[in-house]
C-alpha positions, -999 to +999 in steps of 0.1 A: -175-015-170-193-026-200-172-043-225-190-035-258-194+000-270-219+012-298-205+047-315-238+062-326-218+084-350-197+090-376-161+099-385-142+123-360-161+120-334-163+079-339-125+079-341-119+098-310-147+078-288-129+045-301-093+061-289-108+063-256-129+032-253-097+014-267-073+027-240-103+009-215-099-022-229-137-018-245-144-030-275-164-009-302-188-014-327-191+011-359-225+019-372-225+034-408-246+051-432-242+043-475-218+074-482-197+059-451-196+024-470-161+013-470-146+048-449-113+040-436-122+056-402-143+021-399-111+005-395-106+018-360-136-004-348-137-042-340-172-045-361-192-019-381-231-023-389-249-007-419-281+012-408-292+030-437-286+058-465-267+084-471-292+114-459-286+114-421-324+109-416-319+083-433-293+065-409-273+083-385-309+100-372-326+063-372-331+059-332-344+022-335-321+012-362-294+020-332-307+006-309-312-027-326-275-028-340-268-021-301-286-050-291-276-075-323-238-068-315-242-073-279-231-038-276-245-030-236-242+010-240-242+036-267-221+068-268-238+097-291-209+119-297-221+156-306-246+165-332-270+138-350-288+122-314-265+135-293-290+154-270-322+134-283-336+126-248-357+102-268-330+082-282-318+081-245-351+066-234-352+042-260-318+030-249-331+028-214-359+007-221-340-021-243-317-024-214-285-002-229-269+026-212-266+058-228-235+074-221-250+109-206-275+127-190-306+108-179-336+118-203-352+139-179-322+163-178-321+160-214-355+177-216-354+198-196-319+215-203-326+205-241-350+235-244-337+271-236-365+283-220-371+255-191-329+254-190-331+295-183-357+287-156-336+258-142-303+276-140-323+306-125-333+290-096-301+271-097-285+308-089-268+318-123-281+352-138-297+356-170-300+374-200-325+394-197-359+387-220-388+371-220-400+348-192-409+318-205-421+311-245-436+339-265-474+331-274-475+353-306-456+383-326-484+406-304-465+390-273-432+397-288-433+431-297-445+436-260-416+419-248-393+434-266-403+468-256-402+464-220-369+443-223-356+476-246-341+472-280-319+454-297-331+420-291-327+387-306-353+361-314-345+327-302-358+290-310-368+272-278-351+239-293-325+259-312-289+255-320-269+266-352-280+299-353-308+284-369-346+301-357-324+333-345-330+369-356-315+401-344-344+428-342-336+462-340-370+485-337-405+468-338-409+462-372-383+441-373-394+416-347-430+417-364-410+402-400-388+382-385-411+366-358-426+341-386-398+339-404-377+326-372-408+305-361-411+288-393-374+279-398-370+263-363-399+242-371-387+227-402-352+225-383-361+209-351-400+207-353-407+230-328-413+268-339-417+275-303-395+310-297-386+332-271-366+367-266-336+382-251-319+414-250-289+414-277-258+422-260-231+439-285-194+434-285-199+402-259-177+374-249-189+335-257-177+317-228-183+281-217-173+263-187-171+223-192-184+199-163-183+167-152-212+153-130-219+120-115-247+096-103-241+104-066-241+141-063-208+151-072-199+178-101-164+195-111-156+220-135-128+215-156-124+257-160-135+279-192-133+279-228-133+312-250-155+307-280-161+340-295-143+334-331-175+325-348-190+328-384-231+328-378-231+314-345-203+284-353-173+283-338-142+285-356-118+290-327-116+284-292-092+283-264-086+284-229-078+303-204-102+330-217-083+363-219-110+382-206-109+367-172-089+368-143-080+342-121-106+351-095-136+355-121-125+321-136-128+301-104-157+317-095-173+313-127-165+275-126-179+270-093-212+284-100-215+260-129-207+231-109-230+241-084-254+242-110-250+208-125-252+193-094-286+209-083-299+194-113-284+161-107-264+161-138-244+128-147-216+126-174-199+160-192-214+185-205-211+225-212-228+254-193-223+288-217-224+319-208-223+352-225-202+380-208-214+412-217-191+447-230-196+460-198-184+429-171-217+409-164-215+374-175-249+358-185-260+321-187-276+314-222-275+272-225-263+240-216-253+215-240-256+181-223-230+162-245-195+164-256-182+192-270-164+197-304-137+217-287-131+196-261-095+187-268-089+224-255-100+216-220-080+185-221-043+195-231-047+219-198-060+198-175-044+164-186-078+145-184-094+124-205-133+138-206-147+107-229-129+085-199-146+101-176-179+098-193-178+065-200-173+057-164-198+078-155-223+063-176-211+025-154-221+041-126-187+049-112-176+078-091-156+111-108-122+098-102-112+135-100-118+164-069-119+199-075-089+204-059-070+184-080-084+202-113-054+221-123-051+243-159-015+245-168-005+267-196-027+277-228-044+260-255-059+267-289-081+250-313-086+256-346-116+242-364-102+229-405-128+226-423-138+215-461-152+250-471-146+285-490-144+313-469-145+332-496-176+322-509-198+324-479-180+299-463-201+272-490-195+235-480-168+216-504-172+176-508-145+165-523-109+146-525-081+150-501-051+146-526-025+161-497-038+161-460-007+168-435-003+186-404+032+183-387+035+185-350+073+194-350+070+231-356+065+249-327+077+256-294+048+235-277+027+205-282+002+197-311-027+174-309-045+166-343-081+151-345-089+137-374-107+104-389-092+114-430-057+106-448-052+115-478-071+101-511-102+099-488-136+113-498-151+140-480-192+132-486-215+163-491-238+152-466-223+157-432-205+182-412-180+200-432-150+192-403-121+177-418-101+182-388-091+198-352-058+214-347-050+222-305-017+235-297-002+243-264+018+258-252+033+275-212+019+305-223-006+320-246+020+333-272+036+308-271+004+288-282-002+309-310+030+309-322+028+272-323-004+271-341+005+297-367+036+273-372+018+244-376-006+255-400+018+278-418+034+241-424+002+224-434-006+204-468-038+199-475-054+194-509-081+186-532-105+211-512-107+245-504-102+246-464-106+276-433-068+275-427-060+307-445-089+325-424-074+307-392-035+321-397-054+359-406-071+357-374-042+343-351-018+370-370-042+399-363-037+425-332-067+419-318-068+385-313-028+387-300-040+414-277-070+390-265-092+419-274-121+403-296-159+398-293-184+379-313-191+409-333-168+401-359-142+378-372-103+397-365-081+397-391-105+386-419-118+415-436-141+399-458-162+372-434-164+400-407-203+407-422-203+374-418-203+367-384-227+398-370 
């Protein structure tokens, strides 16, 4: 195992990775922007190195500066967390070129799975069903129209390098395809430097289900069951839970085994997530793979007892997985709510500012509660980065117990100084649709003011 780890990220994920590293006896190095200079979360690290201005492009997206920070501090490994450079194959290759271990899959696997069209081809070859649509990238708008006709409306245009809903357009007829294609391509080019597009059949009433996998460099891969991620707004996840209310035990094991086999077939090493869309009619289709740690990984950790970050670090140190598939057991039910500094009533407008109160009790429900955050009262939320301020994860012996624990915890929380999404989460958790497990990606149950935004 390497002795010093540089964490190429900020905030909550940096603190989470540092915790795992510390428990493994590793020293940690943080990088920080001008906006984060003096931030209290840096106190969780052994060392800290400034890498540039407040905007991500001036700091957290500066590949060369981060690698130089690792070299100058003697860090022999880099963990990218999520967002920023976490799925940047060039960054992984740059680390490799300078003898620094990148905590994640190889650059070759990242390139293959980072673009949606090659990823679909690879997963199709591995035996996963894929959503009907274009066979590869679309050459132009006429190609998109022809493909849409063959696929059948409605369809959805997607950016090959996309994520977070950018470069995506729902089209119900040919005219909408012609209008949406150039706009979506331009948005993708601006966001990702890649305007390539592909097309899929739009499945209404679907469920977003993802499978957590772990692989090592010796050909082994296991799954850690699935997470249900259908409560979203503008393709951004709000609430995740495991197990999914939409799957029975047989379907759960079949989906997990299928995902693990697919990961092994591409030589995947590290933590990753294979995302699926389950149609209203029942069939389930591969959508994409995230070649990194997920924001919602604590949900899986709560039901399995497996520390995913520690497994990532061990695999990066060229060790075999410490677990076999037969040893992975799911116990109880877990739910995660992402608490963001946003105003749901104002189209989820980000709300930077100073937290005058910040408290989440952990003893108000029948189950267990975990709170992942990097903030305390008095901290300032800068306007340059993601608005996530805390993840609250509730675990219970049953789904009902997990829901009740989360409701009591959020109901007793004291977060002041900025608007948050807590009221939205409580509305969802108390809704009949969520309680029955009868929801999909089309709406936010219990939150009528936001329902249209999720479509």
